[in-house]
N, C-alpha and C positions, 0 to 999 in steps of 0.2 A: 514757797517752793513746794511742788507737789511730791507726795511720797513716791519712792522708788517702785514702780510696778513689779520689778523682779523680786523685791524683798517684802511685798505686801500681799494680803490675801482678803477675798471677800466671800462670805456665805450668805446666799439670799434664800429664805425659806418662804414658800407661797403655798397657802392652802385654800383652794377654791372650791373643792368637792367634799362633802361630808356624808357619811352613811348612817343608816339606822343601826343602833346598837343596843342590845339587851332590852328589846321592847320600846326603846325611846325613838321617836321620829328623828330623822336626820336634820341637822341644822340647815339653815337657808344656804344654798350654793352662792359663791361669790365669783362669777366668771371674770369680772374685771380685776381681780387680784392676780390671776394667771397673766393677763395682758400686761399689767403694770410690772410685774416682777421680770418678764421677758424683756420688756423695753428698757427697764433699769439695768438689767445685766448687760444689754447691748451697748448702752451708754457708758457704763464703766468700763467696757473693753475698748471703746472708741478712743483711738490716739488723740482725737480732738478734745476729749473730755478728761480721761485719765490714762487709758491705755493698758489696762490690766491684761496680761496674757489670759487666754481662754481658761487654761488649766488652773489658773489662780483665782477665777471667779466662778464659784460653784453654785448652781441654782438647783435647790431641792424642791421639786413639785410634789405636793401632797405625800409627804413622808409618813409611813404608817406607825412609826414607833418614836418615842421621845428619844431612845437611845441612837437612833439613826441621825437625829439633828445633832445631839450632844457630841457624838463621835466625829462628825464632819466638822463642828466648830473646834473641837480639841485638835484636830489635825491641823486646821488653819492656824490656830493660836500658837502651836508649837512651830510652824513653818514661817509665820510672819515675823520679821525682825524690824520692820519699819512701821507699817500700819495695818490694822486689822478692822474690817467692816462686817458687821452682822445685821442683817435686815429681815424682819418678819412682817408678813401680811397674812391676815386671816381673821377669824373670830377670836375674840378674847372674852375671858370670864373671870370673876373674882370668887375665890374660895371664901368660906365663912370667916376666915381670918384675914381677909383682904389681901391674900397673896394672889398675884396675876398669874393666870393659866392661859397659855397660848394654845389654842384649840386645834388639834390634828384631826385628820379625817374620821378616825374612830372614836372621838371624844364627844361628850355631850355635858350640858350643865349638871345633869344628874349622874354622870358617869365620867368623872374626871381623871380616872386612873391612867388613861391613854392621852392625856393632855400634857403638853410640855410646860412644866413649872418654871416660872421665870427665875425663881431662886436657884434651881438647878443649872440653868444656862448661866446666870451670874457666877455661880461657884466655879464652872468650867473656865469662864473667862478670867477670873481671878487666879485660879490655880495654874493654869497653862499658859498664861501670858508671857510672851517674850517680846512683843511689838512695843515700840516707843510711844505709838499712838493707837487709840482704840475708839471706834465709833459704833454706836448701837442705834438702830432706827426701828421703831415699832409702829406699824399701821393696824391697830386693833382696837376694839372697844376697851375702855378702862385702862388703856396703855399708860396713861399719866401716873398710874399706881407705882410704875417702875421707877419713876424719877426719884422718889424719896428712897425706895428700897434698893436701888443700885447705887446711888450716890452717897447715901447716908446724910443728905443734906436737903436743902430746900430748892425751890425753882429759882434757876439762875437767869432766866429770861435772855440767854445769849451772852451773859456776862461771866465773870470768873467766881468759881466757888473754891474755897480752900479744901485740899484733900483731907479726908477723915480716915482713909484706909491706906496703910503703908505699902500695900501690894500694887497699888494703882498708880500709874504714872499719868500721862495726858489722856483724858478720856472725855468723850462727848456723848450724851444721850438725848435723843429727840423722839417724841411720841405724838401720835395723831391727835391727841385729845387729853382732857384732864382726867383725874382719877376716877370719878364717878360718871363720866360722860361716855356717850356712844360715838364711835367713829362713823363716818359717812361714805357710803358707796353709791352714788347716784345711779339708777338703773339705765338712765339714757346717756351716760357718759363712758368712754372707753376704760377709764382708770378709776379706782377710789379717789375720793376728794384730796386727801393728804398726798398719796403717792403721785396723783396726777400733777399737783403743784410742784412736787419735787422734780419730776420728769421735765416739766416746762422750764424750771429754773436750769436744769443741766442742759437742755436743748438750746436755750436762748440766752442764758446768762443773766447778769444783773447789771444794768447801765450804771456807771459810777462807782461800782464796788471793785475791790481789789482783784488782781488776777495773780494766782488762783484764788478761788473763792473760799474764804474761811467759813467754818460751819455756823459761826455767829451771823454772817451775812445771809446765809442760806436760810437759816431759821427765821430771821426778820422778814425776809421776802415771803416765805411761806405763811407766816403769821398775818402779815398785812393782807396778802392775797385772799387767804381764807376768811378773815374777819370781814373783808369788803363784800364777800359772798354770803355772809351770816352763816358761816359753817363752823364746825368745832375748831377752837384755836389750839394749835400745837403747843406742846410744853417742852422745855429744854433744860438741861443742867450740865455743868462742865466741872471738871476737876483739874487742878493746876491750870494750865493755859489750853485746855481742851478746846475752848471756843475759837483758837487759832488754827485748829487742824484744817487742812484744805484737801479735798478729794477730787476736785474738779477745776479745770480751767474755766475762766469766765469768757464764755463765747460772745458776750455783748462787746468784748473788747477785742475780738478776733476779726480781722477784715473779711467781708463776705466772700471775696474770691478765694481766700485761704480755706474758709469753711467748705465751699463747694468743691474745691480741689481735693480736699481730704475726704469728703463724702464720696467722690467719684472713685477714688482709690479704694475706699472701704468696699464699695459696691462690687468692684472689679475683682476683689480678693475674697469676697464673701463666700462661705461654704454653700454648696448648691442645696 
């Protein structure tokens, strides 16, 4: 069963533009990140996929300060009683103690004070949580570091991991790459590699998979597709039965005429 859109929330953070700071040159821009996040938000709002109301699916583009992100996630965590999704795409970096930093526009590897520390995001998710289910998706370099840091356990590979934290119920974490690996954003493709495969999976579904799509099936589809292209392999971990969380209908099992009818209705009602 899909989570109730009225009782669920999503916060998508996309950082595609970086600026010079304190004498340090700006980090490389990531134009495909913005396109990917916008498309992902559209799909999450699509009734043929999940059907989140627009006001329940917040897209933060190039937030200037970590507090801006943490406050948005905190609001969503307090409001969501069914399912909470948090997605980040942008540069990632590791501090000297191997803590993951999600890089915001004013951050730089030599100036991490303006980066979003993953441990701070994790603390908000744990402290403010009301949702029955929680999904975190990270598309950044070194994002696999969060698998151990967030879950308190090892790589689950789409399987079940016993919870080690009393405050956490059903939780699923998926990352673009392994802890010491770089994510990939092909310059000639519209989306980053990991997010692009996620978008394709939501758009087209998975033949033979359940409907709606559990996170375990989504992960395996992404892992196999990216491995076949010799791209970084995503990582995943689950707490309790987090691998069973489903955020999307399986469009591979939806008759084509139904998809076409839904798309037509959406276009007719889309904002100008």
